[in-house]
N, C-alpha and C positions, 0 to 999 in steps of 0.2 A: 504494500500500500504506500503510495506516495504521500509525503507530508510536506507542508510548507510552514514557515514561521511567519507569523503576522505580529507586527509591533504596533500596538495601539496605546497611545498616550504613555509610552514608557513601559508597558506591560507586554511581555512576549507571550504568545500563545501558539501552540502547535495545533494546526488544523489539517485534517485529512482532506486532500483535494477532492476525493470522492464524496465527502460529506458537505462540501462547500455548496452554498446555494447558487443557482445560476443567476446570471445578471438579469436585471429587470427587462421585461419585454417592452417594446415600444408602446404597446397598448396599455400596459400597466403604468408606464410613465405618463402617458397622455391622461389617463384616469386620475392619477395623483395631481397633476398640474391643474386639471379641471376642478377638482375638489378644493385645492388650495385657492384658486381664483374665486370660487364660489364663497368660501369662508371669508376671504378678504373683503369681498363686496358686501356680504351680509353684515360684517362687523363695521364697515364704514357707514352703512345705512343705520345700523343700531346706534352708533355714536351720534348720528344726526337727528335722532328722534327727540321731540320735545316732551315735556312732562305729561301732557295730555295723551299723546300717542303711547308713551310707556305705560301709563295708567290703564289705557284700553287693553294693552297686551298683558297687563298684570306683572310688569317687570319694574323693579325698583331702579332708581338712578344708580345706586351702588352696583347692582347686578349687571346692568347694562354697561357700565364703565369697565367692570371687571372683564366681561366677555369681549368688549371692543378692544381692550388693550392686549389680548392674547395674540401671539404671533400666528400667522396664517397656517403654519404647519402643525399647530397644536389643536387637537379636537376639543 
């Protein structure tokens, strides 16, 4: 079995090449990017809501701000 050494943040790990995950397919990458763009857009819209709109949705100002400040890659 072929092994390779991977150095991540100063920690070396031996990983079997046969056990390594294949690279992302282009479709998976497109799906991720679409999801990230959707999250970013929704969070921009959420941050632009006024008090009345947030109240109609049942979202507090604090909750809206917390969600809007998340990076796009975090669910």
